[in-house]
C-alpha positions in Angstrom: -6.9 -43.6 24.1 -7.8 -47.2 24.2 -7.5 -49.1 20.9 -11.3 -49.0 20.6 -11.4 -45.3 21.2 -8.7 -44.7 18.7 -10.4 -46.8 16.0 -13.7 -45.0 16.7 -11.9 -41.7 16.2 -10.5 -42.9 12.9 -13.9 -44.0 11.8 -15.4 -40.6 12.4 -12.5 -38.8 10.7 -12.9 -40.9 7.6 -15.8 -38.6 6.8 -13.3 -36.0 5.8 -12.1 -36.4 2.3 -10.0 -34.5 -0.2 -12.0 -31.8 -2.1 -13.2 -28.2 -2.4 -10.9 -25.2 -3.0 -9.0 -22.6 -1.1 -8.9 -22.8 2.7 -11.8 -25.3 2.7 -9.5 -27.6 0.7 -6.7 -27.1 3.2 -9.0 -27.8 6.2 -10.2 -31.0 4.7 -6.7 -32.2 3.8 -5.6 -31.3 7.3 -8.2 -33.6 8.7 -7.2 -36.4 6.4 -3.6 -35.8 7.5 -4.6 -36.1 11.2 -6.2 -39.5 10.3 -3.0 -40.6 8.6 -1.1 -39.8 11.7 -3.5 -41.8 13.9 -3.3 -44.7 11.4 0.6 -44.4 11.2 0.0 -44.2 7.4 2.9 -42.2 6.0 1.6 -42.4 2.4 -1.7 -40.8 3.4 0.1 -38.1 5.4 2.3 -37.3 2.3 -0.8 -37.2 0.1 -2.5 -34.8 2.5 0.6 -32.7 2.6 0.8 -32.5 -1.2 -2.9 -31.6 -1.3 -2.3 -28.8 1.2 0.7 -27.3 -0.7 -1.2 -27.5 -4.0 -3.1 -24.4 -2.7 0.1 -22.4 -2.3 -0.4 -20.8 -5.6 -1.6 -17.5 -7.0 -4.3 -16.8 -9.5 -6.7 -19.6 -8.8 -10.5 -19.2 -8.8 -10.3 -19.1 -5.0 -7.4 -18.6 -2.7 -4.5 -16.1 -3.2 -5.4 -13.8 -6.1 -3.0 -12.0 -8.4 -3.7 -8.7 -6.7 -2.6 -9.9 -3.3 -6.0 -10.5 -1.8 -7.6 -13.8 -0.7 -10.9 -15.0 -2.1 -13.3 -17.7 -0.8 -17.0 -18.5 -1.6 -16.6 -17.2 -5.1 -15.1 -13.8 -6.1 -15.3 -12.5 -2.5 -12.5 -10.9 -0.5 -11.9 -12.9 2.6 -8.8 -11.4 4.3 -10.1 -11.7 7.8 -11.9 -15.0 7.7 -10.7 -17.8 5.3 -7.6 -15.9 4.3 -6.4 -15.5 7.9 -7.1 -19.2 8.6 -5.1 -20.0 5.5 -2.1 -18.0 6.7 -2.3 -19.5 10.2 -2.6 -23.1 8.9 0.3 -22.7 6.4 2.5 -21.0 9.1 1.8 -23.9 11.5 2.5 -26.6 8.9 5.6 -24.9 7.6 7.1 -25.1 11.1 6.0 -28.7 11.6 7.3 -29.9 8.3 10.6 -28.0 8.4 13.8 -30.1 8.3 11.8 -33.1 7.0 11.3 -34.6 3.6 7.9 -32.8 3.5 9.3 -29.3 4.2 7.8 -26.4 2.2 10.0 -25.3 -0.7 11.5 -21.8 -0.8 9.2 -20.9 -3.7 6.2 -22.1 -1.6 7.2 -20.0 1.3 7.7 -17.1 -1.0 4.1 -17.3 -2.2 2.8 -17.1 1.4 5.3 -14.3 2.3 4.1 -12.4 -0.8 0.5 -12.6 0.5 1.6 -11.1 3.8 3.6 -8.3 2.1 1.3 -7.5 -0.8 -1.9 -8.0 1.1 -2.1 -8.3 4.9 0.6 -5.6 5.5 -1.8 -3.1 3.9 -5.0 -4.0 5.9 -3.7 -3.6 9.5 -3.4 -0.2 11.1 -2.1 0.5 14.7 -2.6 -3.2 15.6 -6.1 -3.6 14.3 -7.5 -5.1 11.1 -9.5 -2.9 8.7 -13.3 -3.4 9.1 -13.6 -3.8 5.4 -11.4 -6.9 5.4 -13.2 -8.7 8.3 -15.8 -10.4 6.1 -18.8 -11.7 8.0 -16.9 -12.2 11.3 -17.8 -9.0 13.3 -17.1 -10.3 16.8 -16.3 -8.1 19.7 -12.7 -7.0 19.6 -12.3 -8.8 16.3 -10.1 -6.2 14.6 -7.5 -6.6 17.4 -7.7 -10.4 17.7 -7.4 -11.0 14.0 -4.5 -8.6 13.8 -2.7 -10.4 16.6 -3.4 -13.8 15.1 -1.8 -12.6 11.9 1.2 -11.3 13.8 1.8 -14.7 15.4 1.4 -16.5 12.1 3.8 -14.1 10.3 6.5 -14.5 12.9 6.3 -18.4 12.8 6.2 -18.7 9.0 8.9 -21.1 7.9 9.5 -22.1 11.5 11.4 -18.9 12.1 14.3 -20.3 10.0 13.6 -18.7 6.6 15.4 -15.3 6.1 12.9 -13.9 3.6 9.9 -14.8 5.8 11.6 -13.2 8.8 12.2 -10.0 6.8 8.6 -9.8 5.7 7.4 -10.5 9.3 9.7 -7.7 10.7 8.3 -5.2 8.2 4.7 -6.2 8.9 5.2 -5.9 12.6 6.9 -2.5 12.3 4.3 -1.0 9.9 1.2 -2.5 11.5 1.9 -2.7 15.2 4.0 0.3 16.0 3.7 4.1 15.6 6.6 4.1 13.0 4.5 3.2 10.0 6.8 3.3 6.9 4.3 1.7 4.5 3.1 4.9 2.7 1.3 4.7 -0.6 -1.9 3.8 -2.4 -3.1 0.4 -3.6 -6.1 -0.8 -5.4 -6.8 -4.5 -5.4 -8.2 -4.7 -8.9 -9.6 -8.2 -8.6 -11.3 -7.4 -5.3 -12.9 -3.9 -5.7 -10.9 -2.8 -2.6 -8.8 0.3 -2.1 -6.3 1.2 0.6 -4.4 4.5 1.0 -1.8 4.9 3.8 0.0 7.9 5.0 2.4 8.3 7.9 -0.4 9.3 10.3 -3.6 7.8 8.9 -5.1 5.1 6.7 -8.2 5.0 4.5 -10.0 1.9 3.2 -12.7 1.7 0.6 -14.9 -1.4 0.1 -16.9 -1.7 -3.1 -18.6 -4.5 -5.1 -19.5 -5.0 -8.8 -21.1 -7.4 -11.2 -17.7 -9.3 -11.0 -16.9 -9.1 -7.2 -19.2 -9.9 -4.3 -19.1 -7.8 -1.2 -19.8 -9.7 2.0 -21.8 -12.7 3.1 -24.0 -13.8 6.0 -24.0 -17.3 7.3 -24.4 -19.3 10.6 -26.0 -16.2 12.3 -23.0 -14.0 11.4 -23.2 -10.5 10.0 -26.9 -10.1 10.3 -26.8 -6.4 9.4 -24.0 -6.1 6.8 -26.2 -5.6 3.7 -24.6 -2.3 2.7 -21.0 -3.0 3.8 -19.6 -3.1 0.2 -21.6 -0.2 -1.3 -18.7 2.2 -1.1 -17.9 2.1 2.7 -15.1 4.5 3.5 -13.3 4.0 6.8 -10.6 6.5 7.8 -8.3 5.6 10.7 -5.9 7.6 12.8 -5.7 5.9 16.2 -7.7 2.8 15.1 -10.4 3.4 17.8 -12.8 5.4 15.6 -15.0 2.4 14.9 -13.7 -0.2 17.4 -16.6 -2.4 18.7 -19.1 0.0 17.3 -21.1 -2.7 15.5 -24.1 -3.1 18.0 -24.7 0.7 17.9 -24.3 1.5 14.3 -27.1 2.7 12.1 -26.3 0.2 9.4 -27.9 2.3 6.7 -25.4 5.1 7.4 -22.1 3.3 7.1 -19.4 6.0 6.3 -19.4 6.7 2.6 -22.5 4.7 1.7 -25.4 6.0 -0.4 -28.6 4.1 0.3 -32.3 4.3 1.5 -33.1 5.8 4.9 -35.7 3.6 6.6 -36.7 2.8 10.1 -37.2 -0.9 9.2 -34.2 -3.3 9.8 -31.8 -3.5 7.0 -32.4 -6.4 4.5 -31.0 -9.7 5.5 -28.4 -11.4 3.3 -30.5 -14.5 2.7 -27.6 -16.6 1.4 -23.8 -16.3 0.9 -23.8 -15.8 -2.8 -26.1 -12.8 -3.1 -25.9 -10.7 -6.3 -25.0 -7.4 -4.6 -24.2 -4.5 -6.8 -25.0 -4.8 -10.5 -22.8 -1.9 -11.5 -19.9 -2.7 -13.9 -17.9 0.5 -13.8 -16.1 -0.2 -10.6 -12.3 0.1 -10.1 -9.3 2.1 -9.1 -6.2 3.8 -10.3 -2.9 4.4 -8.5 0.3 6.3 -9.2 1.9 4.6 -6.2 1.3 7.4 -3.7 -2.2 8.8 -4.5 -5.1 7.5 -6.6 -8.8 7.4 -7.4 -11.6 4.9 -7.2 -15.0 4.9 -8.8 -18.1 2.9 -8.3 -21.3 2.6 -10.4 -24.0 1.8 -7.8 -27.0 -0.1 -9.2 -28.9 -1.9 -6.4 -32.5 -2.2 -5.3 -33.7 0.5 -7.7 -31.1 3.1 -6.5 -28.4 4.3 -8.9 -25.4 6.6 -8.3 -22.0 7.3 -9.7 -19.4 7.5 -6.8 -15.9 8.8 -7.0 -13.0 9.1 -4.5 -9.7 11.0 -4.7 -7.1 10.0 -2.1 -4.6 12.8 -1.7 -2.0 13.6 0.9 -4.1 15.9 3.1 -7.6 14.9 2.2 -10.0 12.3 0.7 -12.3 14.0 -1.8 -15.7 12.3 -2.3 -18.0 13.0 -5.2 -21.4 11.6 -6.1 -23.5 12.1 -9.2 -26.5 10.7 -11.0 -28.2 9.7 -7.7 -31.6 8.6 -8.8 -34.4 6.5 -7.3 -38.2 6.1 -7.7 -38.7 5.0 -4.1 -40.8 6.9 -1.6 -37.9 6.6 0.9 -35.4 9.3 1.5 -31.9 8.6 0.0 -28.9 9.6 2.1 -25.1 9.6 1.8 -23.3 9.0 5.1 -20.1 11.1 5.5 -19.2 9.7 8.9 -20.5 7.5 11.7 -18.0 6.9 14.5 -17.7 7.1 18.3 -18.5 10.6 19.6 -15.5 12.1 21.4 -16.9 15.6 21.8 -19.6 17.9 20.4 -18.8 18.7 16.8 -17.8 22.3 15.9 -19.7 23.6 12.9 -18.3 26.4 10.7 -20.6 27.7 8.0 -19.6 30.1 5.3 -21.3 31.4 2.1 -19.6 28.7 0.1 -19.4 25.6 2.3 -20.1 23.9 5.6 -17.2 22.7 7.8 -17.4 20.3 10.7 -14.6 19.5 13.1 -14.7 16.5 15.4 -11.9 14.8 17.3 -9.0 15.9 15.2 -10.7 15.4 11.9 -12.3 17.9 9.5 -15.2 17.6 7.1 -15.8 20.1 4.3 -19.1 20.0 2.4 -19.7 22.3 -0.5 -22.9 22.8 -2.5 -24.6 20.6 0.1 -25.2 23.0 3.1 -29.0 22.7 3.1 -29.0 18.9 3.2 -26.2 18.4 5.7 -27.0 17.0 9.1 -24.4 16.6 11.9 -25.2 15.4 15.4 -24.1 13.3 18.4 -26.7 11.0 19.7 -27.0 8.3 22.4 -27.4 4.9 20.8 -28.0 1.4 22.1 -28.1 -2.0 20.7 -27.2 -5.7 21.1 -24.3 -7.7 19.8 -26.9 -10.5 19.3 -28.5 -8.5 16.5 -25.2 -8.5 14.6 -23.8 -11.9 15.6 -26.4 -14.4 16.8 -23.8 -16.3 18.9 -24.0 -13.5 21.6 -26.7 -13.1 24.3 -29.3 -10.5 23.7 -27.8 -8.0 26.2 -28.0 -4.2 25.5 -24.9 -2.0 25.2 -24.9 1.8 24.8 -22.8 4.8 23.9 -22.7 8.0 22.0 -22.1 8.3 18.2 -21.1 11.1 15.9 -23.1 11.0 12.7 -22.7 13.3 9.6 -24.8 12.7 6.5 -26.4 14.2 3.5 -30.1 13.9 2.6 -30.9 13.7 -1.1 -34.7 13.7 -0.5 -37.4 11.4 -1.9 -37.2 10.2 -5.5 -34.0 12.1 -6.3 -33.2 12.6 -10.0 -29.5 13.2 -10.9 -28.7 14.4 -7.4 -25.1 15.0 -6.5 -22.7 15.7 -3.6 -19.2 16.9 -3.0 -17.3 16.7 0.3 -13.7 16.2 1.6 -12.5 14.5 4.7 -9.3 15.8 6.4 -8.0 12.8 8.4 -5.5 14.9 10.4 -6.7 18.5 11.0 -6.7 21.0 13.8 -9.5 23.5 14.0 -7.1 26.0 12.3 -6.3 23.6 9.5 -10.0 23.1 8.8 -10.6 26.9 8.7 -7.7 27.4 6.4 -8.4 24.5 4.0 -8.7 25.7 0.5 -11.4 24.0 -1.5 -10.1 25.7 -4.7 -7.1 23.4 -4.6 -9.5 20.6 -5.7 -11.3 22.2 -8.6 -14.3 20.0 -9.5 -14.4 20.4 -13.3 -17.4 18.2 -13.8 -19.6 16.0 -11.5 -22.3 14.2 -13.4 -23.2 10.8 -14.7 -20.9 11.2 -17.7 -17.8 12.5 -16.1 -16.4 13.2 -12.7 -13.2 15.2 -13.0 -11.0 17.1 -10.5 -8.0 19.4 -11.2 -5.6 19.2 -8.2 -4.0 22.6 -8.4 -1.0 22.1 -6.1 0.2 19.0 -8.1 -1.1 20.2 -11.6 -2.8 16.9 -12.1 -6.3 16.0 -13.5 -8.1 13.0 -12.1 -11.1 11.7 -13.9 -13.7 9.0 -14.1 -14.9 9.0 -17.7 -18.1 7.0 -18.5 -18.6 8.2 -22.1 -16.4 10.1 -24.6 -16.0 13.7 -23.4 -14.0 16.8 -24.3 -12.7 18.8 -21.3 -10.9 22.1 -21.1 -9.0 21.6 -17.8 -6.9 24.7 -17.9 -6.0 27.3 -20.6 -3.0 25.1 -21.3 -4.7 21.7 -21.2 -7.5 20.3 -23.2 -8.3 16.6 -23.2 -10.5 14.5 -25.5 -11.3 11.3 -23.6 -12.2 8.7 -26.2 -12.1 5.6 -24.0 -14.2 5.2 -20.8 -12.1 4.6 -17.7 -10.1 6.2 -14.9 -7.4 8.8 -15.7 -4.6 10.7 -14.1 -3.0 13.4 -16.4 -0.1 15.5 -15.4 3.3 16.8 -16.6 5.8 14.1 -17.3 9.4 14.4 -18.4 10.8 16.5 -21.3 7.6 18.4 -21.7 5.5 15.3 -22.3 2.1 14.7 -20.8 2.1 11.7 -18.4 -1.1 9.6 -18.5 -2.2 6.9 -16.1 -5.2 4.8 -17.1 -7.2 1.8 -15.8 -10.3 0.1 -17.2 -12.8 -0.4 -14.3 -15.0 -2.5 -16.5 -12.1 -4.9 -17.4 -13.1 -5.7 -20.9 -11.5 -3.1 -23.2 -8.5 -3.8 -25.3 -7.0 -0.3 -25.8 -7.2 3.3 -24.6 -7.3 6.3 -26.8 -6.9 9.9 -25.6 -6.0 13.2 -27.2 -4.1 15.8 -25.2 -3.8 19.3 -26.8 -4.4 17.8 -30.2 -1.9 14.9 -29.8 -3.6 11.5 -29.9 -2.2 8.5 -28.0 -3.4 4.9 -28.5 -2.1 2.1 -26.2 -2.9 -1.6 -25.7 -4.3 -2.4 -22.2 -3.2 -5.2 -19.9 -5.1 -8.4 -20.6 -5.9 -11.6 -18.8 -5.3 -11.6 -15.1 -4.0 -8.0 -15.3 -7.2 -6.5 -16.7 -8.1 -3.5 -14.5 -4.5 -2.7 -13.5 -3.0 0.8 -14.0 -1.2 1.5 -17.3 1.3 4.5 -17.6 2.3 6.1 -20.8 3.4 9.5 -22.2 2.2 11.8 -25.0 4.7 14.0 -26.7 
């Protein structure tokens, strides 16, 4: 550049000043740092560097949260958008600054490595990022591109010289980009209303929202149809192609797992980023490390429902209760909506309906009359989802499975299970009595898992439940529970408070009462384990 061009560039870049929070703060400071380089101003470069690393912390209002997620634009999970830009930027700068007086400290690198290990490692399956973590950026091939961007950032963190960062990157690459997934377990991000369950051969993700946590946003022409994306969307992956680039063809009112109105009109548009979303408060999850449950009180646009999910080894059990609305529109719950690989096989018995499609089984009981399964030709435009694209039409065939609760339902309910890995024989032999639904209404949703002798429950008001002849439970405190045999004849109880405001839990098991203080502060909503003699 000539001296005049260089000075003009500096003048323009002076519009960038320190401020904002999270990745926005990092971006602005990075622009100031660039100006400092052009001006040969070491003090300004150091000030920009210090501003950038001030965001390498956990537990702020935005940025890295204590649960391992990344938030931006308020309490909104942003793994695939701002969070990914954060990791990429920090990785780049950690390499540029290494072996200088401005190098990141080991503790700062540890914070970023922790975000990779506790957060990003969970959201990528078979080289593709979970749809629920993409935010508003639903570009073509975006699950693949964002996963690869993260892989590059992970391998370059610390300039490739930090042993801890290299170990984290190696585990992430092995678990997320190769068939040898060894990250097996269940995790609920308690500050983000987000659940992930991973097995050797499949992964499930659940995206919710509450009066504390926003779901998704729409801005700059992005995500024009994602109004229901955080209303209990359940994505189950085996080869990670089930929903890949399906966005232009989706019926966005039938996202897998979502209960909402069925309407031929376009879905409502998110008119601004900070939309209120779900007004339900009873939203959270519980994990014993390997399995777990999540629950969501849906209260939106005059539609109310209590939703419950149990993530087990061989199946995801889904319950719904208290489904009520005064609208003249039909209310539906979508079980699945994915690419059609073949015509579905339907197996009907006196007790349930079973659907098999492309190595996956669906079992619906007490819902046979309202179950609709079909493969249909669908067409749409990427422009309708992301305005940056041309208005060209794409087409394909989709498999859709949903339940119709009718018009103006009152206390309607559903019960179904998804078998992520199932042959036709596995589906036929699946025993629904292994998951005994003890209660499924607005007060209590409880399941006795026979093979593990464990009771899972979402309790919304005090309730007494005779689970088995040997187990009677008085639930005194609303919340999520897992009750099973512990050591030495004791009963082992896991509990979490999905409303995140209670101070203690009280429960009576076979006449023995237990009272325990609950985690407070940043740990409200986490799982507490205790035993009752």
